[in-house]
N, C-alpha and C positions, 0 to 999 in steps of 0.2 A: 527429559527436561523438567526442571524444578517448577513448582507451582508459581513462585514469585517471578521467574523468568517468563513463564507463559502469560501471566497477567499483565506484565509490563509490555510484552509484545502485543497483546490484544489491545491495550490502550494506545500504543503507537499506530496500530492498524485502524482503529476507530478514528483517531485524529487525522490520519492520512485520508480516510474516506471523506471527511469533511473538507480537507484542504484541497485535494486534487480537483474536484469539480470547479471550484472557484478559480483555480489557476489555469485549468485546461482550456478555458474559453479563449485565453490569449495565445495558446500554443498551436503550432501546426499539427495536423492530425497524425503525421508520421511520428513525431515526438510523443504525442499522446498515446498512440498504440504501443510504442516500444516501452514506455513507462508502465502501461497497463500489463504488458507481458512480464516485466520484471516484478511488478506488484503481485501478480497471480503466482509467479514461481516462488516468491517469498512466502505466500500463504501456504502453498503446497509443502514447502520444506519445513515450515513451522509445525506441521502435523507430524 
């Protein structure tokens, strides 16, 4: 993975970390947990 692609992905992840908690308060926990699983799998595949 190129450095520029990695840094842009890291910026997306950081933004998501701030956005998700504010939105998750309105979400059912089932949706929350499935989004969390997707989010974690994206982090794993980014490595």
